[in-house]
C-alpha positions, 0 to 999 in steps of 0.5 A, a space after each residue: 509534506 502534503 499541501 492539503 494541510 497547513 499548520 495554522 490556528 485559523 480557517 473557515 469553520 467546517 462543521 459536520 451534521 449527522 443525518 439523523 440529527 438534522 431536523 433537530 439541529 436545524 431548528 436550533 439555527 438562526 432564521 438566516 441559516 435555516 433559510 440558507 440551508 433550505 435554499 441550497 437543499 442541504 438535506 439532499 446535497 449534503 454540503 452547504 457553503 454559507 456566505 456572510 450576508 454583509 461581505 459576501 465572503 464564504 464564512 461557514 461550511 456544513 457537511 452532512 454525514 451518516 456518522 461521525 465515526 466514519 473514517 472517510 466522512 471528509 474523503 470527498 471534501 478536498 475536491 468539493 470545497 473551493 480553494 481556501 483554508 478550513 478549520 474543523 469545528 469541535 470533533 477533537 476525538 475524530 480530528 485525526 481521521 477527518 484530516 487524514 481522510 481529507 488529505 487522502 481524498 485530495 490526492 491526485 497523480 499529476 506528474 504528467 499533467 499541467 500544473 493544476 489549480 489550488 486546492 482546499 486545505 485544512 488548518 491543523 493547530 497541534 504541531 504533533 498531530 500535524 507531523 503525524 498526519 503528514 507522515 501517514 499521508 506522505 507514505 500512502 501517497 508515495 505508494 500511490 505515486 510509485 504504482 501510478 508511474 508508467 513502467 517506462 519510468 519505474 523500472 528496477 533502476 528507478 526503484 533502486 533510486 527511490 530506496 537509495 534516496 530514502 536511506 539517505 533521507 533517514 540516515 540508513 544504508 542501501 546496497 544492491 546486487 545487479 544483473 549477473 551479480 545476482 548469480 555470483 551471490 546466489 539469487 538465481 530465481 531473481 536473475 532468471 525472471 529478470 534476465 530477458 529485460 534490458 532493465 537489469 534485475 536487482 535485489 535492493 536492500 535498505 537497512 535502518 535503525 539501531 543494530 540492537 533493536 528488534 529486527 523487522 524485515 519487509 519484503 516486496 514484490 518488485 515486478 516493474 512490468 509483467 508481460 507474463 513472459 513466454 506464457 504471454 498475458 492477453 492485452 486486457 490482462 497486461 494493461 495495468 501491469 505497471 502495478 505489479 511492483 505494488 508489493 514493493 511500493 507497499 513496503 517502501 511506503 511502510 518503511 518511510 512511515 516507520 522511519 519518519 515516526 522513528 519506531 524503535 526497531 531495526 528495519 530491513 527492506 528487501 525488494 527483488 526488482 525485475 521486469 518479466 519480459 520476452 526475449 531470446 533468453 527468457 525463461 521457459 515453461 518446463 525449465 527447472 531452477 535451483 533456488 537460493 534455499 536449494 529447493 529445485 523448482 519446475 517452471 509450470 507457468 512463466 506468468 507465476 513469476 512473483 513467487 519466484 523472485 520472492 522466494 530468494 528474497 525470503 530466504 535471504 531475509 532470514 539470514 539475520 533472524 528477524 523477529 517478524 518477517 512481512 511480505 507484500 505482493 500483487 501475487 494472485 488474481 485468486 485473492 481478488 476473486 475471493 475477497 474483491 479488490 478493496 479488501 487485502 488478504 493475508 496469511 500468517 504462520 503466527 496466530 497472535 501476530 495475525 490477530 494483532 494485525 487484524 485488530 490494529 486494522 480495525 482500529 484505524 479503519 484499514 481492514 485486512 482479512 486472514 486466509 488459511 495456509 491450508 496444508 492439504 493443498 500443498 500436494 497441488 504444487 507437486 512436480 514430477 521432475 523437481 521438488 516443487 512446481 511454481 504453479 498449482 495443478 488447478 486454479 482453485 484456491 490459487 491464493 492459498 497455493 501461492 502462499 504455500 509455495 512461499 511458505 516452503 522458503 520460510 523457516 518454521 521458527 520465523 513469524 511470517 506474514 504474507 499480504 496478497 494485495 490489489 494495489 489499485 482502486 478500480 472505482 472512486 470512493 471517498 478518500 480513495 481515487 481510482 488508481 494506485 492504492 496502499 492497502 493494509 500498511 496503516 494496519 501493519 504500522 499501527 500493529 508495529 507501533 503498538 508492539 514496539 513502543 
């Protein structure tokens, strides 16, 4: 559980003041408080720590905000307030978003640091809200932790342990196929991409929930480090490639949230976990591979490996005919060029599902943006020697052509959603520190919760 909230009915009062109301509000306060606010330049600093004139103890905190509807209005407070227990005054309708923003903003990846100082906490009186906040924050911070962990400590075998532990915690089941077992069980592209690494490639499979419940299957790209393969990345492009398993981190975090909330669904999570390394047996540009679905794919670029490991997993995912198939992947730089790093793009074969996820994201301030599966670009994936190339003949529309490649492995009858995410904050924003980030999972969870209630 997060240490940034405590199940309690008391704490130092924390109040928010809307900027447009500041003058009128301040006139209604005591002479002492008006003087205190002026002395600390509240209008400019935006934060006032008021002490009791008798004891000198901190007695009240005021925070200046643009709007009470801003999801991230408390996103910076955990790092600004002195250690102590605080209780939000009023704002019952906004309490969940205030508290969650506070919790997410207080996240710090400290696994490799000396123990830090005590932090501010929020008191949450309602037990149900307390549990829900912990579920959401823990899931998002799990994604962040997985992405932030150095690749040496987050290889396929480590992802395997994370999923096995989740299955055990929530009374699910876990299985995996490792190394040459992938060839024996006909997952050739996963094996091909990962065979050059001493960390054996794996297909990880978690199942949870009642067998007769609606089946939702999640697939996550688990490229634990991406050198680019023989089409080697430059050093600048390789620096943060520990995050290339961000898709796997997203579906693992989303799965934890689903299981913790006990949604009435049957859940399956598939993660093709590999390291795209360089060795004497690395796959080559120009190689042709027969995928699990039987489609022959020519390798145009070994750095377009994510779609290769995903295509076998997507084929497997449809064996038990899920009602909804969702994949997450750090798939293309092109999606970041189109939308920037902070707005995740997604594609879908089902308009109602797409609209539902968009609306669900807006409702919880987790925006997502739909991009088109523009079929005219499919011809850009043409190969002269195989059914399909793994990379388009032009960089233009790269997110679309990558999605169209994956679509070839999804049956027309399967409602499918593909997320192309950054999984990383390049800059610090309220509630969102620099580093690994979960993008779109609150939107998807809100959609699933409303659809399968």
